[in-house]
C-alpha positions as CSV (number, residue, x, y, z in Angstrom):
1,X,111.3,110.0,112.3
2,X,109.9,112.0,109.4
3,X,106.2,112.6,108.7
4,X,104.1,109.7,108.2
5,X,100.5,110.5,107.0
6,X,97.2,108.8,106.9
7,X,94.8,110.4,104.4
8,X,91.1,110.2,105.1
9,X,88.8,110.9,102.2
10,X,85.1,110.7,101.5
11,X,82.3,112.7,100.1
12,X,80.1,112.1,102.9
13,X,80.1,113.5,106.4
14,X,81.9,111.3,108.9
15,X,84.1,111.2,111.9
16,X,86.6,108.4,110.9
17,X,89.6,110.7,110.9
18,X,88.8,111.6,114.5
19,X,88.5,107.9,115.5
20,X,91.9,107.1,113.8
21,X,93.4,110.1,115.6
22,X,92.0,108.9,119.0
23,X,93.5,105.5,118.8
24,X,96.9,106.5,117.3
25,X,99.3,107.7,120.1
26,X,101.1,111.0,119.7
27,X,99.4,111.7,116.3
28,X,98.2,115.1,115.0
29,X,94.8,115.6,113.5
30,X,94.7,118.1,110.5
31,X,91.5,119.2,108.8
32,X,90.9,121.5,106.0
33,X,87.6,123.3,104.9
34,X,87.8,124.5,101.2
35,X,84.2,125.7,101.0
36,X,85.6,129.2,100.8
37,X,88.4,128.5,98.4
38,X,86.9,130.4,95.4
39,X,87.2,133.6,97.5
40,X,90.8,132.6,98.5
41,X,90.0,131.5,102.0
42,X,90.9,128.2,103.5
43,X,90.1,127.0,107.0
44,X,92.5,124.6,108.6
45,X,92.4,122.9,112.1
46,X,95.4,121.3,113.7
47,X,94.3,119.4,116.8
48,X,91.2,121.4,117.1
49,X,93.0,124.9,116.6
50,X,91.6,126.9,113.8
51,X,93.6,129.0,111.4
52,X,92.1,131.0,108.6
53,X,94.4,131.2,105.6
54,X,94.0,133.8,102.9
55,X,95.6,132.6,99.5
56,X,96.4,135.0,96.6
57,X,95.1,132.3,94.2
58,X,92.1,130.2,95.3
59,X,92.8,126.9,93.9
60,X,93.3,123.3,95.1
61,X,97.0,123.0,93.8
62,X,97.9,126.3,95.7
63,X,96.4,125.0,98.9
64,X,98.4,121.8,98.7
65,X,101.6,123.6,97.7
66,X,101.4,126.6,99.9
67,X,99.8,125.1,103.0
68,X,99.3,121.4,103.4
69,X,102.7,120.1,102.1
70,X,104.9,122.6,104.1
71,X,102.7,121.8,107.3
72,X,103.2,118.1,106.9
73,X,106.9,118.5,106.4
74,X,107.1,120.6,109.5
75,X,105.2,118.4,111.8
76,X,107.6,115.5,111.6
77,X,105.4,112.9,113.2
78,X,102.3,110.8,112.5
79,X,99.6,113.0,111.0
80,X,96.0,112.0,110.3
81,X,94.6,114.3,107.6
82,X,90.9,114.7,107.2
83,X,90.7,115.7,103.6
84,X,88.0,118.2,102.4
85,X,85.2,116.1,100.8
86,X,86.0,117.3,97.2
87,X,89.7,116.5,97.5
88,X,90.9,113.3,95.6
89,X,93.5,111.5,97.5
90,X,95.5,110.6,94.3
91,X,96.1,114.3,93.6
92,X,97.3,114.8,97.1
93,X,99.6,111.9,97.0
94,X,101.0,113.2,93.6
95,X,101.8,116.4,95.3
96,X,103.5,114.6,98.1
97,X,105.6,112.3,95.9
98,X,108.5,114.9,95.7
99,X,108.8,115.3,99.5
100,X,109.9,113.1,102.3
101,X,106.4,112.7,103.7
102,X,105.5,108.9,103.7
103,X,101.9,108.0,103.0
104,X,101.1,105.1,105.4
105,X,97.6,104.6,104.1
106,X,94.7,106.1,102.4
107,X,91.2,105.4,103.9
108,X,88.0,106.4,102.1
109,X,84.6,106.7,103.6
110,X,81.8,105.4,101.3
111,X,78.1,106.4,102.1
112,X,76.1,103.2,101.0
113,X,72.9,105.4,100.7
114,X,74.4,107.8,98.0
115,X,77.6,106.5,96.6
116,X,76.2,104.4,93.8
117,X,73.9,107.0,92.5
118,X,76.6,109.6,92.6
119,X,79.2,107.2,91.0
120,X,76.8,106.6,88.0
121,X,75.4,110.2,87.6
122,X,76.6,113.2,85.8
123,X,76.0,116.1,88.2
124,X,78.9,118.5,88.5
125,X,80.4,119.7,91.8
126,X,79.2,123.1,91.0
127,X,75.7,121.9,90.6
128,X,75.9,120.5,94.0
129,X,77.4,123.7,95.4
130,X,80.6,121.8,96.1
131,X,83.1,123.2,93.5
132,X,86.5,123.7,95.0
133,X,87.1,126.9,93.1
134,X,85.9,128.9,90.2
135,X,86.4,126.8,87.0
136,X,86.2,123.5,88.9
137,X,84.5,121.4,86.2
138,X,84.8,118.0,87.9
139,X,81.8,115.8,88.5
140,X,80.6,114.1,91.7
141,X,81.3,110.7,89.9
142,X,84.9,111.6,89.2
143,X,85.4,112.4,92.9
144,X,83.7,109.6,94.6
145,X,85.0,106.9,92.2
146,X,88.5,108.3,92.4
147,X,88.4,108.4,96.2
148,X,87.2,104.7,96.5
149,X,89.5,103.4,93.7
150,X,92.7,104.9,95.2
151,X,92.0,103.8,98.8
152,X,94.0,101.2,100.8
153,X,91.0,100.7,103.0
154,X,87.3,101.5,102.9
155,X,84.8,102.3,105.7
156,X,81.2,101.9,104.4
157,X,78.3,103.6,106.3
158,X,76.0,100.5,106.0
159,X,75.4,97.6,103.8
160,X,74.3,97.3,100.2
161,X,75.0,94.0,98.2
162,X,75.2,95.9,94.9
163,X,77.6,98.4,96.3
164,X,79.8,95.6,97.7
165,X,79.8,94.0,94.3
166,X,80.9,97.3,92.6
167,X,83.7,97.9,95.3
168,X,84.9,94.2,95.0
169,X,85.6,94.9,91.4
170,X,86.7,98.6,91.6
171,X,89.2,98.1,94.5
172,X,89.4,94.4,95.4
173,X,92.6,94.8,97.6
174,X,91.0,97.2,100.0
175,X,89.7,95.7,103.3
176,X,86.3,97.1,104.3
177,X,84.5,97.7,107.5
178,X,81.1,99.0,108.5
179,X,81.3,102.3,110.2
180,X,79.1,101.1,112.9
181,X,81.6,98.5,113.9
182,X,84.8,100.4,113.0
183,X,87.9,98.6,114.4
184,X,90.8,100.9,113.4
185,X,93.7,98.6,114.4
186,X,92.0,95.6,112.6
187,X,91.3,97.7,109.6
188,X,94.9,98.8,109.1
189,X,96.2,95.3,109.9
190,X,94.2,94.0,107.0
191,X,95.8,96.3,104.4
192,X,97.8,93.9,102.1
193,X,101.3,94.1,101.1
194,X,100.3,95.0,97.6
195,X,98.3,98.2,98.7
196,X,99.2,101.5,96.9
197,X,100.0,103.5,100.0
198,X,100.1,106.7,97.9
199,X,101.8,105.1,94.8
200,X,100.4,105.7,91.3
201,X,101.2,104.1,87.9
202,X,102.5,105.7,84.7
203,X,99.4,104.8,82.6
204,X,100.9,101.5,81.4
205,X,100.2,99.4,84.4
206,X,97.3,97.1,85.1
207,X,93.9,98.8,84.4
208,X,92.5,97.0,87.3
209,X,94.4,97.2,90.6
210,X,94.4,93.8,92.2
211,X,92.6,90.8,91.0
212,X,88.8,91.5,90.9
213,X,86.2,88.8,90.3
214,X,85.2,88.7,86.7
215,X,82.0,86.8,87.1
216,X,78.7,88.8,87.3
217,X,77.0,89.6,90.8
218,X,74.0,91.5,91.6
219,X,73.9,92.9,88.0
220,X,77.5,94.3,88.2
221,X,79.9,93.1,85.4
222,X,83.4,93.6,84.4
223,X,83.9,94.1,80.7
224,X,87.4,93.5,79.2
225,X,88.0,94.5,75.6
226,X,91.2,93.8,73.9
227,X,91.8,94.0,70.2
228,X,95.1,94.3,68.1
229,X,93.2,96.7,65.5
230,X,92.9,100.5,65.7
231,X,89.7,102.3,66.1
232,X,88.2,104.5,63.6
233,X,88.3,107.9,65.4
234,X,84.7,109.1,64.6
235,X,83.1,105.7,65.3
236,X,85.0,105.4,68.5
237,X,83.7,109.0,69.5
238,X,80.2,107.9,68.8
239,X,80.6,104.6,70.7
240,X,81.7,106.5,73.9
241,X,78.0,107.1,74.6
242,X,77.6,103.5,75.7
243,X,80.2,104.1,78.5
244,X,78.3,107.0,80.0
245,X,75.0,105.3,81.3
246,X,75.0,102.7,83.9
247,X,78.8,102.6,84.1
248,X,80.9,103.2,87.2
249,X,84.4,103.3,85.8
250,X,86.1,102.8,82.4
251,X,89.9,102.8,82.1
252,X,91.6,102.1,78.9
253,X,94.6,102.5,76.5
254,X,93.6,102.9,73.0
255,X,94.9,103.9,69.5
256,X,93.1,105.4,66.6
257,X,94.0,104.8,63.1
258,X,94.7,108.5,62.5
259,X,97.3,108.6,65.3
260,X,99.1,105.3,64.8
261,X,102.1,106.0,67.1
262,X,100.2,107.7,70.1
263,X,98.7,105.8,73.0
264,X,95.5,107.6,74.2
265,X,94.3,107.2,77.7
266,X,90.5,106.9,78.1
267,X,88.8,107.1,81.6
268,X,85.2,107.6,82.6
269,X,83.3,107.8,85.8
270,X,79.7,107.9,85.7
271,X,78.5,110.4,83.1
272,X,81.9,111.9,82.7
273,X,84.6,110.9,80.4
274,X,88.3,112.1,79.8
275,X,90.8,111.4,77.1
276,X,94.5,112.1,77.5
277,X,97.8,111.3,75.7
278,X,100.3,108.8,77.2
279,X,102.9,109.5,74.4
280,X,104.3,107.0,72.1
281,X,103.5,103.4,72.6
282,X,106.4,101.6,74.6
283,X,105.7,98.2,72.7
284,X,103.1,96.4,70.8
285,X,100.0,98.5,70.2
286,X,96.9,96.9,71.5
287,X,93.4,98.1,72.5
288,X,92.8,97.5,76.2
289,X,89.6,98.8,77.8
290,X,88.2,97.8,81.1
291,X,84.6,98.8,82.1
292,X,82.8,98.1,85.4
293,X,79.1,98.3,85.0
294,X,76.3,98.8,87.5
295,X,73.4,98.3,85.1
296,X,74.7,98.7,81.6
297,X,74.7,95.8,79.2
298,X,78.1,94.2,78.8
299,X,77.0,92.9,75.5
300,X,76.1,96.4,74.2
301,X,79.4,97.8,75.4
302,X,81.4,95.0,73.6
303,X,79.3,95.4,70.4
304,X,79.8,99.1,70.3
305,X,83.5,99.0,70.7
306,X,83.8,96.2,68.2
307,X,81.8,98.1,65.6
308,X,84.1,101.2,66.2
309,X,87.1,99.2,65.0
310,X,88.8,100.1,61.7
311,X,87.9,97.8,58.8
312,X,90.3,96.0,56.5
313,X,89.5,98.4,53.7
314,X,90.3,101.4,55.9
315,X,93.5,100.0,57.1
316,X,94.6,99.3,53.7
317,X,93.9,102.9,52.7
318,X,95.0,104.4,56.0
319,X,97.9,106.4,54.4
320,X,95.6,107.9,51.9
321,X,92.5,108.7,53.8
322,X,92.0,111.8,55.8
323,X,90.2,110.8,59.1
324,X,88.1,113.3,60.9
325,X,89.7,112.9,64.5
326,X,88.0,114.6,67.3
327,X,90.6,113.3,69.8
328,X,93.2,115.6,68.4
329,X,91.1,118.5,69.4
330,X,90.1,117.1,72.7
331,X,93.5,116.1,73.9
332,X,94.9,119.6,74.8
333,X,91.7,120.7,76.4
334,X,91.3,117.6,78.6
335,X,95.0,117.4,79.7
336,X,94.4,120.8,81.5
337,X,91.7,119.5,83.6
């Protein structure tokens, strides 16, 4: 039958994976503890049986490549994987994409008491004592936003109307249940046909998965910025500050006048921001930036991005001017993260 896997993610403590395992006949429960990964130690449980692994290189990719993937391929049955809290399911699914393991669903547990503050903050995992390994510079916001955004279904530990409004826009396709009334069969039955189920795009797909509401609710907004004019690189660099306060998620494809043929990828979560290179534009160049705000002013975001566009005079002299371009220096550094 091959291995079918349900990945259960979440930054908070929970027993959702155990509950899914209990109601799934003939399934196996796998759990990892990466708290000792920096020392090359990984603790893994399979149906409650502990194995302590010692890895020559203490990193997340080594754990996936040397332990989790071979284990899943070997089990050849339905497996419920309770991911360590600092693991992002998208990275796990990317690692599984070249195997015969089928991802049935990704379920993320969201703590209503802490998630929104974590998603809009700038604390690093290391500052929380949760870094997966030495050199792990990820922020808590990157992890919790990524976990919720990539999920096929969400389990929330309580109710909060602002959090609900954010999740409606961050992941509108994912059905949600309250942990206190968790009904696993009903939750899985509610996952729509268009769910990711482990799939990811190439950077040129929709910036918002699904069809979120674009009207404001409980102070939560979706800002869509689209222009057919390049950015001035330094003004865009300065404008990015507006994306780091009161913002849950930014995703965008942008181009700067100093790199006319390159599509740059812009992504933020809370107070962290990353820029990468998607390569040459496959078609017409256009600025596309989508921002989900929790408290930031949508008008201020739109104004800052508009002011960062190149002027008519700059465009006319683009071949003659030498633009200072911080994105050229950032690109190699950020692609390594």
